Backbone as a ProteinNet text record, in pm:
[ID]
protein_1_A
[PRIMARY]
XXXXXXXXXXXXXXXXXXXXXXXXXXXXXXXXXXXXXXXXXXXXXXXXXXXXXXXXXXXXXXXXXXXXXXXXXXXXXXXXXXXXXXXXXXXXX
[TERTIARY]
-3857	-3927.3	-3864.6	-3861.9	-3808.8	-3906.8	-3852.8	-3936.6	-4022.1	-4116.7	-4199.1	-4114.2	-4153.9	-4087.2	-4151.9	-4071.5	-4124.1	-4113.3	-4212.1	-4217.4	-4292.1	-4278	-4345	-4495.6	-4563	-4706.7	-4787.8	-4732.2	-4807	-4789.1	-4715	-4692.8	-4795.3	-4855.3	-4944.5	-4858.5	-4838.2	-4748.3	-4795.2	-4922.5	-4971.9	-4944.2	-4914.3	-4882.4	-4734.2	-4659.8	-4515.2	-4448.8	-4427.3	-4375.7	-4240.8	-4144	-4017.6	-4038.7	-4126.9	-4155.9	-4225.2	-4322.1	-4395.4	-4302.6	-4214.6	-4119.4	-4023.3	-3976.5	-3888.5	-3960.2	-4085.5	-4162.3	-4184.4	-4208.7	-4228	-4098.8	-3986.4	-3856.8	-3831	-3854	-3833	-3928.5	-4053.4	-4151.2	-4106.3	-4059.7	-4008.7	-3891.2	-3803.9	-3688.4	-3737	-3834.3	-3888.4	-3954.2	-4009.3	-4076.5	-3981.1	-3852.2	-3749.6	-3776.9	-3836.6	-3863.7	-3975.6	-4046.3	-4152.8	-4287.1	-4391.2	-4524.6	-4611.5	-4738.5	-4838.4	-4850.6	-4919	-4934.2	-5005	-5103.3	-5172.5	-5079.5	-4982.8	-4883.7	-4795.3	-4754.9	-4672.5	-4748.7	-4874.5	-4954	-4976.5	-4995.7	-5013.3	-4887.2	-4770.9	-4644.1	-4618.1	-4648.1	-4631.9	-4721.7	-4846.3	-4939.8	-4887.8	-4828.3	-4773.3	-4653.8	-4565	-4445.8	-4480.5	-4583.1	-4623.3	-4728.7	-4770.4	-4870.8	-4996.1	-5045.6	-5161.1	-5290.3	-5382.2	-5514.9	-5599.6	-5706.7	-5799.9	-5854.6	-5878	-5930.4	-5829.6	-5700.5	-5597.9	-5588	-5599.9	-5589.2	-5708.2	-5825.4	-5947.5	-5989.1	-5921.3	-5958.5	-5956.3	-6064.3	-6075.2	-6033.7	-5951.5	-5910.5	-5998	-6040.3	-6121	-6236.9	-6359.5	-6473.7	-6490.5	-6440.4	-6455.2	-6348.7	-6246.7	-6140	-6174.6	-6175.9	-6208.7	-6101.7	-5980.9	-5872.2	-5876.2	-5834.5	-5817.7	-5691.5	-5677.2	-5557.9	-5432.6	-5440.6	-5328	-5291.6	-5392.2	-5365.2	-5302.1	-5356.9	-5307.7	-5163.8	-5137.2	-5004.1	-4897.6	-4934.4	-4834.4	-4801.4	-4898.9	-4869.8	-4774.7	-4795.3	-4705.2	-4564.3	-4555.1	-4424.1	-4353.1	-4426.5	-4366.6	-4316.9	-4396.5	-4357.3	-4233.7	-4229.9	-4113.4	-3987	-3996.8	-3880.2	-3837.8	-3933.5	-3900	-3824.6	-3873	-3808.7	-3667.4	-3651.7	-3519.6	-3423.9	-3471.4	-3387.2	-3342.2	-3434.9	-3400.8	-3297.6	-3314.9	-3218.2	-3079.8	-3076.9	-2947.7	-2881.7	-2959.4	-2905.1	-2853	-2929.3	-2884.9	-2759	-2751.4	-2633.7	-2510.5	-2527.4	-2413.3	-2366.5	-2460.3	-2422.5	-2387.7	-2427.8	-2395.8	-2484.2	-2595.4	-2685.2	-2784.2
-2475.6	-2398.5	-2260.4	-2213.3	-2080	-1974.5	-1858.1	-1745.3	-1702.9	-1618.2	-1564.3	-1472.1	-1460.5	-1369.6	-1232.8	-1131.6	-996.2	-921	-838.6	-758.9	-629.9	-532.4	-403.8	-424	-351.3	-370	-333.7	-252.4	-214.7	-315.1	-421.6	-525.4	-636.3	-676.9	-792.5	-915.5	-1001.9	-1115.6	-1212.6	-1204.7	-1294.2	-1242.3	-1115.8	-1061.3	-1027.8	-1038	-1015.8	-1153.4	-1192.8	-1327.7	-1356.7	-1264.6	-1297	-1331.5	-1259.3	-1288.2	-1423.1	-1450.3	-1577.3	-1695	-1678.3	-1785.4	-1807.9	-1700.4	-1714.4	-1787.7	-1750.5	-1816.4	-1963.7	-1993.6	-2132.6	-2211.6	-2151.6	-2216.7	-2246	-2147.3	-2165.4	-2271.7	-2269.7	-2369.5	-2509.9	-2526.3	-2656.4	-2700.4	-2607.8	-2637.5	-2680.6	-2608.1	-2641.8	-2779.2	-2818.9	-2948.9	-3057.5	-3028.2	-3121.9	-3170.5	-3083.4	-3118.3	-3218.3	-3249.1	-3349.8	-3283.7	-3358.9	-3311.4	-3285.3	-3287.1	-3259.5	-3108.9	-3069.8	-2928.5	-2854.3	-2918	-2848.3	-2824.6	-2913.7	-2891.9	-2772.4	-2766.9	-2656	-2524	-2523.5	-2401.3	-2355.7	-2449.7	-2414.8	-2347.2	-2399.5	-2342.1	-2205.8	-2191.1	-2061.2	-1957.9	-1995.2	-1903.2	-1863.2	-1956.8	-1926	-1831.6	-1860.9	-1777.6	-1633.7	-1618.5	-1485.2	-1422.5	-1498.4	-1450.3	-1400.7	-1484.1	-1447	-1461	-1373.8	-1380.6	-1484.7	-1523.8	-1618.3	-1559.9	-1430.1	-1363.7	-1371.1	-1351.2	-1360.1	-1502.6	-1600	-1740	-1781.9	-1731.1	-1773.9	-1683.9	-1571.2	-1474.4	-1539.3	-1517.7	-1569.7	-1461	-1497.8	-1405.5	-1423.3	-1546.5	-1580.7	-1668.5	-1620.4	-1697.7	-1833.6	-1848.6	-1976.4	-2078.2	-2033.4	-2122.3	-2171.4	-2302.5	-2353.7	-2322.9	-2288.8	-2259.2	-2113.3	-2087.8	-1949.6	-1894.2	-1763.7	-1699.7	-1753.9	-1771.5	-1824.9	-1966.2	-2053.6	-2191.2	-2193.8	-2116.4	-2110.9	-2060.3	-1951	-1890.2	-1971.6	-2039.9	-2125.1	-2246	-2294.6	-2404.2	-2357.1	-2235.7	-2179.8	-2164.2	-2113.2	-2094.1	-2227.5	-2329.6	-2462.2	-2517.3	-2502.4	-2549.5	-2475.6	-2345.5	-2265.1	-2318.2	-2344.3	-2393.7	-2532	-2616.9	-2748.6	-2735.3	-2645.8	-2626.1	-2571.3	-2472.6	-2414.9	-2518.9	-2602.7	-2707.6	-2804.7	-2840.7	-2933.4	-2870.9	-2743.5	-2675	-2669.5	-2647.4	-2646.9	-2784.2	-2889.1	-3024.3	-3055.3	-3016.5	-3040.3	-2961.2	-2840.1	-2757.3	-2812.4	-2863.6	-2917.2	-3049.1	-3135.5	-3266.2	-3262.2	-3154.7	-3142.2	-3228.9	-3275.4	-3362.3	-3282
476.9	376.3	363.3	241.4	215.5	262.8	287.5	326	207.1	234.7	126.8	39.8	-86.4	-178.3	-165.2	-162.3	-147.2	-278.8	-303.1	-424.4	-393.8	-483.2	-464.1	-460.7	-375.3	-357.3	-481	-569.9	-689.6	-803.7	-780.7	-881.8	-863.2	-974.5	-971.6	-1001.7	-904	-924.9	-1032.4	-1070.5	-1174.3	-1314	-1327.7	-1459.6	-1472.5	-1365.7	-1368.7	-1384.7	-1511.6	-1535.8	-1471.9	-1472.9	-1404.5	-1256.4	-1189.6	-1049.5	-1035.3	-1121.9	-1115.2	-1146.9	-1243.5	-1276.3	-1160.1	-1098.9	-981.5	-869	-842	-737	-769.9	-895.6	-937.5	-920.2	-955.2	-937.1	-789.1	-703	-559.3	-505.8	-552.6	-507.7	-547.5	-670.1	-713.6	-627.7	-597	-510.6	-371.8	-317	-184.9	-183.4	-298.3	-309.4	-359.4	-360.4	-408	-549.3	-631.2	-769.3	-787.5	-681.2	-683.1	-659.3	-682.7	-647.6	-768.8	-744.6	-847	-866	-972.7	-1002.5	-889.1	-823.9	-714.1	-594.9	-572	-466.2	-501.3	-626.6	-673.4	-662	-705.1	-699.2	-555.3	-467	-325.6	-270.9	-308.2	-260.4	-324.7	-453.5	-519.6	-452.4	-426.2	-360.5	-222.4	-150.8	-19	-31.3	-125.3	-142.9	-179.9	-261.5	-306	-215.5	-113.7	-18.1	-91.6	-182.6	-263.2	-183.5	-212.4	-148.8	-221.7	-158.7	-220.1	-350.6	-351.3	-471.1	-586.2	-555.5	-659.3	-714.2	-627.9	-668.5	-754.1	-723.8	-793	-908.8	-928.4	-1032.5	-1170.8	-1243.8	-1380.4	-1477.8	-1573.6	-1678	-1801	-1823.5	-1939.4	-1892.3	-1902.2	-1852.6	-1920.4	-2043.3	-2112.9	-2072	-1997.8	-1951.5	-1811.4	-1789.7	-1655.9	-1550.9	-1595	-1501.9	-1459.1	-1335.9	-1293.1	-1358.7	-1356.6	-1411.8	-1341.5	-1209.9	-1132.3	-1178.3	-1190.4	-1233.4	-1372.2	-1462.5	-1599.6	-1604.5	-1535.8	-1543.1	-1469.1	-1361.2	-1295.2	-1382	-1457.4	-1550.7	-1660.4	-1709.1	-1809.5	-1751.3	-1629.6	-1565.4	-1546.3	-1505.2	-1487	-1620.5	-1724.7	-1857.8	-1906.9	-1885.5	-1924	-1855.1	-1725.4	-1651.8	-1701.5	-1735.7	-1789.8	-1922.2	-2008.8	-2139	-2120.2	-2031.8	-2008.7	-1951.1	-1861.1	-1803.5	-1912.5	-1998.8	-2107.4	-2202	-2233.4	-2319.7	-2255.9	-2124.3	-2054.8	-2061.2	-2040	-2044.9	-2184.9	-2284.9	-2423.4	-2455.1	-2405.4	-2429.6	-2362.1	-2242.6	-2167.7	-2228	-2264	-2315.2	-2464	-2531.9	-2674.4	-2763	-2711.9	-2791.1	-2869.4
[MASK]
+++++++++++++++++++++++++++++++++++++++++++++++++++++++++++++++++++++++++++++++++++++++++++++

């Protein structure tokens, strides 16, 4: 397993998308690209050393997902799209 990712203490890792995307990428790498979303979220939380409060914090009361769950799903989707674009660019399709 990779070490935890370090960042400035005044940065909120849930609103710093480059940091969250990096953590999601490392988590996917640690999981060999496999696993369910909850496995990925558990690894991202470990890498960023998130507190229970950060993991459970709600951004929108009408959304059943926590801010962490929502944003890690966005980060995962972003990485999937970027990977697909790279494959298309390399293969010329």
